[in-house]
Backbone as JSON Lines, residues from 0, in Angstrom:
{"i":0,"aa":"M","n":[0.83,-1.17,0.0],"ca":[0.0,0.0,0.0],"c":[0.89,1.25,0.0]}
{"i":1,"aa":"A","n":[0.59,2.19,-0.9],"ca":[1.38,3.41,-1.02],"c":[1.02,4.39,0.09]}
{"i":2,"aa":"A","n":[2.01,5.14,0.52],"ca":[1.78,6.15,1.56],"c":[0.9,7.27,1.01]}
{"i":3,"aa":"Q","n":[0.07,7.82,1.88],"ca":[-0.82,8.92,1.5],"c":[-0.01,10.12,1.05]}
{"i":4,"aa":"R","n":[-0.43,10.77,-0.02],"ca":[0.2,11.99,-0.53],"c":[-0.74,13.17,-0.25]}
{"i":5,"aa":"Y","n":[-0.17,14.36,-0.18],"ca":[-0.94,15.55,0.16],"c":[-0.71,16.65,-0.87]}
{"i":6,"aa":"K","n":[-1.79,17.34,-1.23],"ca":[-1.74,18.51,-2.09],"c":[-1.63,19.73,-1.17]}
{"i":7,"aa":"I","n":[-1.09,20.81,-1.72],"ca":[-1.03,22.06,-0.98],"c":[-2.1,22.99,-1.52]}
{"i":8,"aa":"K","n":[-3.05,23.31,-0.67],"ca":[-4.17,24.2,-1.03],"c":[-3.77,25.63,-0.66]}
{"i":9,"aa":"I","n":[-3.87,26.52,-1.64],"ca":[-3.46,27.91,-1.46],"c":[-4.7,28.8,-1.57]}
{"i":10,"aa":"T","n":[-4.9,29.64,-0.58],"ca":[-5.98,30.61,-0.59],"c":[-5.36,32.0,-0.66]}
{"i":11,"aa":"T","n":[-5.82,32.79,-1.63],"ca":[-5.28,34.15,-1.78],"c":[-6.05,35.13,-0.91]}
{"i":12,"aa":"T","n":[-5.53,36.31,-0.79],"ca":[-6.19,37.34,0.0],"c":[-7.52,37.76,-0.62]}
{"i":13,"aa":"S","n":[-7.7,37.51,-1.93],"ca":[-8.95,37.85,-2.6],"c":[-9.96,36.7,-2.58]}
{"i":14,"aa":"G","n":[-9.56,35.55,-1.99],"ca":[-10.47,34.41,-1.87],"c":[-10.3,33.34,-2.93]}
{"i":15,"aa":"L","n":[-9.41,33.56,-3.9],"ca":[-9.14,32.54,-4.92],"c":[-8.49,31.33,-4.25]}
{"i":16,"aa":"V","n":[-8.95,30.13,-4.59],"ca":[-8.38,28.9,-4.04],"c":[-7.83,28.07,-5.18]}
{"i":17,"aa":"V","n":[-6.55,27.73,-5.1],"ca":[-5.89,26.9,-6.11],"c":[-5.02,25.88,-5.4]}
{"i":18,"aa":"Y","n":[-4.56,24.87,-6.13],"ca":[-3.6,23.9,-5.6],"c":[-2.24,24.16,-6.22]}
{"i":19,"aa":"W","n":[-1.2,23.97,-5.44],"ca":[0.16,24.22,-5.89],"c":[0.46,23.37,-7.12]}
{"i":20,"aa":"V","n":[0.9,24.03,-8.17],"ca":[1.27,23.37,-9.42],"c":[2.77,23.53,-9.62]}
{"i":21,"aa":"K","n":[3.41,22.42,-9.95],"ca":[4.85,22.42,-10.21],"c":[5.07,21.6,-11.48]}
{"i":22,"aa":"R","n":[5.8,22.17,-12.43],"ca":[6.05,21.5,-13.72],"c":[4.76,21.12,-14.43]}
{"i":23,"aa":"G","n":[3.73,21.96,-14.31],"ca":[2.49,21.77,-15.04],"c":[1.47,20.83,-14.41]}
{"i":24,"aa":"C","n":[1.78,20.24,-13.26],"ca":[0.85,19.3,-12.61],"c":[0.7,19.67,-11.13]}
{"i":25,"aa":"V","n":[-0.46,19.31,-10.56],"ca":[-0.65,19.51,-9.13],"c":[0.42,18.69,-8.41]}
{"i":26,"aa":"H","n":[1.19,19.35,-7.59],"ca":[2.31,18.7,-6.89],"c":[1.83,18.09,-5.59]}
{"i":27,"aa":"T","n":[2.31,16.91,-5.26],"ca":[1.97,16.27,-4.0],"c":[3.24,15.98,-3.2]}
{"i":28,"aa":"L","n":[3.05,15.91,-1.89],"ca":[4.15,15.65,-0.97],"c":[3.75,14.56,0.02]}
{"i":29,"aa":"S","n":[4.75,13.93,0.62],"ca":[4.47,13.0,1.71],"c":[3.9,13.81,2.87]}
{"i":30,"aa":"R","n":[3.27,13.14,3.81],"ca":[2.67,13.84,4.97],"c":[3.72,14.67,5.71]}
{"i":31,"aa":"E","n":[4.88,14.09,5.94],"ca":[5.93,14.77,6.69],"c":[6.39,16.04,5.97]}
{"i":32,"aa":"L","n":[6.65,15.92,4.68],"ca":[7.1,17.08,3.92],"c":[6.01,18.14,3.79]}
{"i":33,"aa":"A","n":[4.77,17.7,3.58],"ca":[3.66,18.66,3.48],"c":[3.51,19.43,4.78]}
{"i":34,"aa":"D","n":[3.63,18.75,5.9],"ca":[3.51,19.4,7.2],"c":[4.61,20.45,7.38]}
{"i":35,"aa":"I","n":[5.84,20.1,7.04],"ca":[6.96,21.03,7.14],"c":[6.76,22.2,6.18]}
{"i":36,"aa":"W","n":[6.32,21.91,4.96],"ca":[6.11,22.95,3.95],"c":[5.09,23.96,4.44]}
{"i":37,"aa":"V","n":[3.97,23.49,4.95],"ca":[2.91,24.4,5.42],"c":[3.38,25.22,6.62]}
{"i":38,"aa":"K","n":[4.03,24.57,7.57],"ca":[4.48,25.27,8.78],"c":[5.52,26.35,8.48]}
{"i":39,"aa":"N","n":[6.34,26.13,7.45],"ca":[7.44,27.05,7.17],"c":[7.21,27.97,5.98]}
{"i":40,"aa":"F","n":[6.05,27.9,5.34],"ca":[5.79,28.72,4.16],"c":[5.77,30.2,4.54]}
{"i":41,"aa":"K","n":[6.4,31.02,3.73],"ca":[6.48,32.47,3.96],"c":[5.67,33.18,2.87]}
{"i":42,"aa":"P","n":[4.4,33.53,3.15],"ca":[3.57,34.16,2.13],"c":[4.07,35.52,1.65]}
{"i":43,"aa":"A","n":[4.92,36.18,2.41],"ca":[5.45,37.47,1.99],"c":[6.46,37.34,0.84]}
{"i":44,"aa":"I","n":[7.03,36.15,0.66],"ca":[8.05,35.94,-0.37],"c":[7.43,35.59,-1.72]}
{"i":45,"aa":"F","n":[6.36,34.8,-1.71],"ca":[5.77,34.31,-2.95],"c":[4.34,34.81,-3.13]}
{"i":46,"aa":"Q","n":[3.92,34.8,-4.39],"ca":[2.52,34.97,-4.73],"c":[2.17,33.77,-5.61]}
{"i":47,"aa":"V","n":[0.9,33.67,-6.03],"ca":[0.47,32.51,-6.8],"c":[-0.28,33.0,-8.05]}
{"i":48,"aa":"T","n":[-0.15,32.24,-9.13],"ca":[-0.89,32.55,-10.35],"c":[-2.24,31.85,-10.31]}
{"i":49,"aa":"K","n":[-3.13,32.2,-11.24],"ca":[-4.44,31.54,-11.3],"c":[-4.31,30.05,-11.55]}
{"i":50,"aa":"S","n":[-3.2,29.64,-12.17],"ca":[-3.0,28.21,-12.46],"c":[-2.36,27.46,-11.3]}
{"i":51,"aa":"G","n":[-1.97,28.17,-10.21],"ca":[-1.42,27.5,-9.03],"c":[0.08,27.48,-8.94]}
{"i":52,"aa":"E","n":[0.76,28.18,-9.85],"ca":[2.21,28.21,-9.79],"c":[2.67,29.32,-8.85]}
{"i":53,"aa":"L","n":[3.69,29.03,-8.06],"ca":[4.25,30.03,-7.15],"c":[5.24,30.89,-7.93]}
{"i":54,"aa":"A","n":[5.22,32.19,-7.64],"ca":[6.12,33.11,-8.32],"c":[6.36,34.31,-7.43]}
{"i":55,"aa":"P","n":[7.54,34.92,-7.55],"ca":[7.73,36.17,-6.82],"c":[6.9,37.25,-7.51]}
{"i":56,"aa":"P","n":[6.46,38.25,-6.77],"ca":[5.73,39.34,-7.42],"c":[6.61,39.96,-8.49]}
{"i":57,"aa":"S","n":[6.09,40.08,-9.71],"ca":[6.88,40.68,-10.79],"c":[5.95,41.32,-11.82]}
{"i":58,"aa":"P","n":[6.41,42.39,-12.43],"ca":[5.59,43.06,-13.44],"c":[5.36,42.14,-14.65]}
{"i":59,"aa":"G","n":[4.19,42.22,-15.22],"ca":[3.9,41.44,-16.42],"c":[3.34,40.06,-16.16]}
{"i":60,"aa":"V","n":[3.34,39.63,-14.91],"ca":[2.8,38.31,-14.56],"c":[1.68,38.53,-13.55]}
{"i":61,"aa":"E","n":[0.48,38.03,-13.86],"ca":[-0.64,38.21,-12.92],"c":[-0.49,37.22,-11.77]}
{"i":62,"aa":"T","n":[-0.2,37.76,-10.6],"ca":[-0.06,36.93,-9.4],"c":[-0.94,37.53,-8.3]}
{"i":63,"aa":"F","n":[-1.21,36.7,-7.3],"ca":[-2.1,37.09,-6.21],"c":[-1.41,36.85,-4.87]}
{"i":64,"aa":"P","n":[-1.55,37.8,-3.94],"ca":[-0.99,37.6,-2.6],"c":[-1.64,36.39,-1.91]}
{"i":65,"aa":"I","n":[-0.85,35.66,-1.16],"ca":[-1.31,34.44,-0.5],"c":[-1.72,34.75,0.94]}
{"i":66,"aa":"A","n":[-2.94,34.33,1.29],"ca":[-3.43,34.5,2.66],"c":[-3.07,33.3,3.53]}
{"i":67,"aa":"S","n":[-3.21,32.08,2.95],"ca":[-2.92,30.88,3.74],"c":[-2.62,29.7,2.84]}
{"i":68,"aa":"V","n":[-1.93,28.73,3.41],"ca":[-1.68,27.44,2.75],"c":[-2.04,26.34,3.73]}
{"i":69,"aa":"E","n":[-2.52,25.24,3.2],"ca":[-2.83,24.09,4.05],"c":[-2.66,22.81,3.25]}
{"i":70,"aa":"M","n":[-2.44,21.72,3.95],"ca":[-2.29,20.44,3.28],"c":[-3.64,19.74,3.21]}
{"i":71,"aa":"E","n":[-3.84,19.03,2.11],"ca":[-5.11,18.33,1.89],"c":[-4.8,16.96,1.28]}
{"i":72,"aa":"P","n":[-5.37,15.89,1.77],"ca":[-5.08,14.58,1.22],"c":[-5.42,14.51,-0.27]}
{"i":73,"aa":"E","n":[-4.53,13.87,-1.01],"ca":[-4.78,13.64,-2.44],"c":[-5.89,12.59,-2.54]}
{"i":74,"aa":"T","n":[-6.83,12.83,-3.43],"ca":[-7.92,11.86,-3.58],"c":[-7.79,11.08,-4.85]}
């Protein structure tokens, strides 16, 4: 039986909810890594695109400030 994987759910300050996307796909982590990722995430450093990719705030790219991140079991 494979270990449970977790998605990272990102909520922006405007209420947009997306899942973290890395290399074009929703990225999943082991429970331990997801827990560490959520506990140590610094929303002041990154913003998120509508497609769920993390990016630093930069001109020419539509990004949204992040209000919170949480782990959610992959279904």
